[in-house]
N, C-alpha and C positions, 0 to 999 in steps of 0.2 A: 839572299832570299828577297824577292820582290814584294811590294806591298800586297799585290793580289794573292800571291802564294801564301804570304804570312796570314792574311785574312782567312783563306781557305783552311790552312793548317790549324788555326785557332778554333775552328769549328769541329775538329775531329776529336773523338774521345781519347785517342792515344796521345794527343798533344800534351807536352810536359812530362810524359812518362819516361822513365829510363829503361831502355830495352837492351839486353845483352844478346848478341848473335854469336853463337858458337859455330865455328867453321865459316867465318864471314868472308873469306877471300874467294870462295867459289862463285860461279856466275849467279847462282841463286842468292848467295849471301850478299853480293853487291847489289842486286836488284832489291832485296828486302831492306838493306841499309839505306839506299836512296829513297825508297818509298816511305820508310819510317821518318827519315829526316825531313822530307817534303811535307809530311803530316804533322810536323812539330815535335816529334819525339827526340829524346837524347839517345844516341846510339853508342854502345860500347861494342866494338868489333874485336873478336878474339880469334886467333889462328896460330899456327905453328911456324909460319914462314914470315920473317920480319920484312923481307923485301916486298912480298905481295901485300902485306899490311900497309906498308908505306904507300904503295900504289893506290890502295883503297882509300887511305886517308886523304890523298890528293884529289880523289874523285868525289868523295862524300864529305862535304863541308861540315866541320864540327864533330865528326866521328872521333871518338877516343879509341886507341888501339892498344892491345895487349898481346904479347907473345906468350903462349902457354901450351904445354903438352897436355891436352885434355884427357889423355889416357892415364895420367899420373895424378892420383888423388892428392898427394902432397903439393904438387904444383897448382892444382885447382883450388885447394884450400888457401894457398898463398895468393892466388888471383883474387879470390873472394875478399880476402883481407885488404888487398890493395884497392879494389873497387870500392869497398865500403869506406875506406879512409879518404879516397879522393872524390867519390861521387855519391856516397850514401847507398841506401838499399836500392835494388832494382825492382822494376814492376813487370818485367817480361823476360823470358828466356826462350829464344828461338834456336832450337838445336838442329843444325844443318850439317853435322859431321857424318860422313858415311863413306861410300865406296862400293864398288861391285867386284866380286870375284865369283866365277862360276864356269859351267860348261863341263862336258865330258861325261854326262850322265851321273848316276849315283856313284859309280866307281871313281869318277873324277872329282868328288868332293873331298879335297885334300885337307889335312890337318893345318897346313900352312895357310890355306885360304880361310879356314874357319877361325884360326887365331887372328888373322887380319880383320875379318868382319866383326868378330866378337869385340876386339879392342876398339875399333872405330865406331861401330854402330851402337853397341851395348855399353861398354865400359865408359866411354865418354859421356853418355847420357846419364848413367848412374852417378858418375862423379859430379857433373854439373848440377844435377837436380838435388843431390844431397848437400852440396855446398851452398846453394841458393834457395833451398826450400823455405827456410824461415823468412826470407825476403818476400817471396811470393805470397806466403800466408799472411804476412803483416801488411802487404800492399792493399790499398782500397780497390785495386783492380789488377791483381796478379794474373799473368797469363804464361802458360807453357805450351809450346807447339813443337811437334816433330814432323818429319816427312817419312812416310812409310810407302809400301808397295802393294799393288794388286796381287802380287805373287803370294802374299800371306793367305789370300782367299783361295787361290788355285795354284799351289806350288808344283813345280816341275822337278824331276830328278836332277837335271843339270843345274838347277838353282836352289837346291835344297839347303845348302849352307846359308845362302843369302836370305831366303824366305824365313828360315829358322831364326836368324839374327834379327830380322825386321819384326817377326812375331814377338820375340822377347822384348824388343824396344816398345812395342805397342802395349804389352802387358805391364811393363814398368810404368809407362805413362798413365795407363788407366789406374794403376795403384796410387800414383801421385794424385790423380784427380779424385780418387776415393778419399784420400787424406784431406784434400781441400774441402770436400763436401762434409766429411765427418767433423772437421773443425769449425764448420759454419762460416768459412771465409768467403771473401768476394774474389776468389781465384778460380781459374779454369784451366784444364789441360785438354789439348786438342790434337788429334792426329789427322794430318793431311795425307791423302793416298793418291799415288800417281802410278801410271803405267811406266812412264819415263819422265824424269824431271826436265830434261833438256827441251827447251821450247816453251816451258810453262813457268819460267821464272817470273814473268810479269804477273801472271794469274796468282802465283803463290804470294808475291809481294802485296798484291791488292787484298788478298784474303787475310794476310797477317795484320795489315793495318786495320782491317775491319774487326779483328778479334775483340777489340775494346768497345765496340759500339753496343752490342747487346749485353744484358745482364749475365753474370758469370754462370748462374744456374742453367741458363738456356743453351749454353755451349759446352759446359763441362763434360768431359768424357765423350765428346762427339767425335765422329770419324767422317771426314769430308773428302769426297772424291774430287780431284782436280782434273779437268779435261780441257783440251784446246777449245777456244771460243768458236762457236759455229759461225760460218760465213753467211 
């Protein structure tokens, strides 16, 4: 990191915070990891593919990586224990685990697709938030963020499984945010909404870094639409 970048990072509210990215090896995960690191945060990158995590670690200086099946609560609990032992409590959880399955109208909404979406979109979120909720509550600036879809507002038959899973993830996140508010903590839960995440990785990364700038109460349980920048 150059002196100019270091000086700029020191001025960001996220500087010095420890942020865990779940699903870090996606294009969005890499963009968020780079932006957080450039802003002075400590990044913990979690994914299920060791080879892809090694590639991310080579790309993002200082990132710590952990292989974990986030759909398995026992593995996530072990992950939390390892993170606490090696890095202490985290200040942010950015959940970027997901995937798309759909098509074929309502008749095409298969059980196999539902099981996949439920496991990746909902179960991974439930596991990670339960494992790290105490961290976010105890942090002087805890932040949770997920990425959802505009299909929650206007679901189509061919994407019913996907929209239902995303809606469940949003409700879970709002429940976490309500818990933050009830506890009187300085933590916030935020839902970013996209039509399609591809092409918006930079915008997402910028917004994630900015989550720590305002007071928690002003962003907790907010739902923010991300759109391509206007030319």
